[in-house]
C-alpha positions as CSV (number, residue, x, y, z in Angstrom):
1,M,21.8,8.2,-9.4
2,R,21.5,7.0,-12.9
3,N,19.6,3.9,-13.9
4,E,21.7,1.9,-16.3
5,V,21.7,-1.7,-17.5
6,L,24.8,-3.6,-18.5
7,T,24.0,-5.7,-21.7
8,M,25.8,-8.7,-23.1
9,S,27.9,-6.4,-25.4
10,S,29.1,-4.4,-22.5
11,R,27.5,-1.2,-23.5
12,L,25.3,0.9,-21.2
13,I,21.7,1.5,-21.9
14,S,19.7,3.9,-19.8
15,A,16.6,2.5,-18.3
16,V,13.2,3.8,-19.6
17,Q,12.0,6.6,-17.3
18,L,8.4,8.0,-17.1
19,P,8.2,11.6,-17.9
20,S,7.5,13.7,-14.8
21,L,4.3,15.1,-16.4
22,R,3.0,11.5,-16.9
23,I,3.7,10.7,-13.2
24,S,2.0,13.8,-12.1
25,V,-1.1,13.0,-14.1
26,L,-1.2,9.5,-12.6
27,H,-0.9,11.0,-9.1
28,M,-3.7,13.5,-9.8
29,T,-5.9,10.8,-11.3
30,F,-5.3,8.5,-8.2
31,A,-6.2,11.4,-5.8
32,L,-9.3,12.4,-7.7
33,L,-10.6,8.8,-7.9
34,F,-9.9,8.1,-4.3
35,A,-11.8,11.3,-3.4
36,L,-14.7,10.4,-5.7
37,V,-14.9,6.9,-4.1
38,G,-14.7,8.4,-0.6
39,G,-17.6,10.9,-1.5
40,G,-19.6,8.1,-2.9
41,I,-19.3,6.2,0.4
42,V,-20.3,9.3,2.3
43,A,-23.3,9.7,-0.1
44,L,-24.6,6.2,0.5
45,P,-27.9,5.9,2.3
46,L,-26.4,3.9,5.2
47,D,-25.8,4.8,8.8
48,W,-22.5,6.3,9.7
49,P,-20.9,3.3,11.4
50,L,-21.5,1.2,8.3
51,R,-20.0,4.0,6.1
52,G,-17.0,4.1,8.4
53,G,-16.4,0.5,8.0
54,I,-16.6,0.7,4.2
55,G,-14.3,3.7,4.3
56,A,-11.8,1.7,6.5
57,G,-11.9,-1.1,4.0
58,L,-11.1,1.4,1.2
59,V,-8.1,2.6,3.1
60,A,-6.9,-1.0,3.9
61,L,-7.2,-2.0,0.2
62,V,-5.2,1.2,-0.9
63,W,-2.6,0.5,1.7
64,S,-2.3,-3.2,0.9
65,S,-2.0,-2.3,-2.9
66,F,0.9,0.1,-2.1
67,T,2.6,-2.6,0.1
68,L,2.2,-5.2,-2.7
69,A,3.6,-2.8,-5.3
70,D,6.6,-2.0,-3.1
71,T,7.3,-5.6,-2.4
72,M,7.1,-6.5,-6.1
73,S,9.4,-3.6,-6.9
74,L,12.0,-4.9,-4.2
75,L,11.7,-8.5,-5.5
76,S,12.3,-7.4,-9.2
77,R,15.5,-5.6,-8.1
78,H,16.8,-8.5,-6.1
79,P,19.9,-10.2,-7.6
80,A,18.9,-13.8,-6.7
81,R,15.4,-13.4,-8.1
82,G,14.2,-16.6,-9.8
83,Q,16.6,-18.8,-7.9
84,R,15.1,-21.3,-5.5
85,R,16.5,-21.8,-1.9
86,H,15.6,-25.4,-1.9
87,P,15.4,-27.7,-4.9
88,V,11.9,-28.7,-5.9
89,G,10.8,-31.9,-4.0
90,L,13.5,-31.8,-1.3
91,R,11.8,-29.5,1.3
92,A,11.5,-31.0,4.7
């Protein structure tokens, strides 16, 4: 599927696409940094239950970040974005 935008002059402009190499570098950087933070948690001078809790917090943080990014992506593509369902001041 091609990503195209219809402008006021009715001509089609292709949307800006990130090159696949740039996306691959971003994925590799994310994986490397996630592994380094996980290794840092393992290397902490703490007992294992506390390390597990910090690790679970790291996983929850990453999961919620992906969920937020996905939600924002869906909202930015919604056709009624920016329109309010109820006028300001008239909510019950």
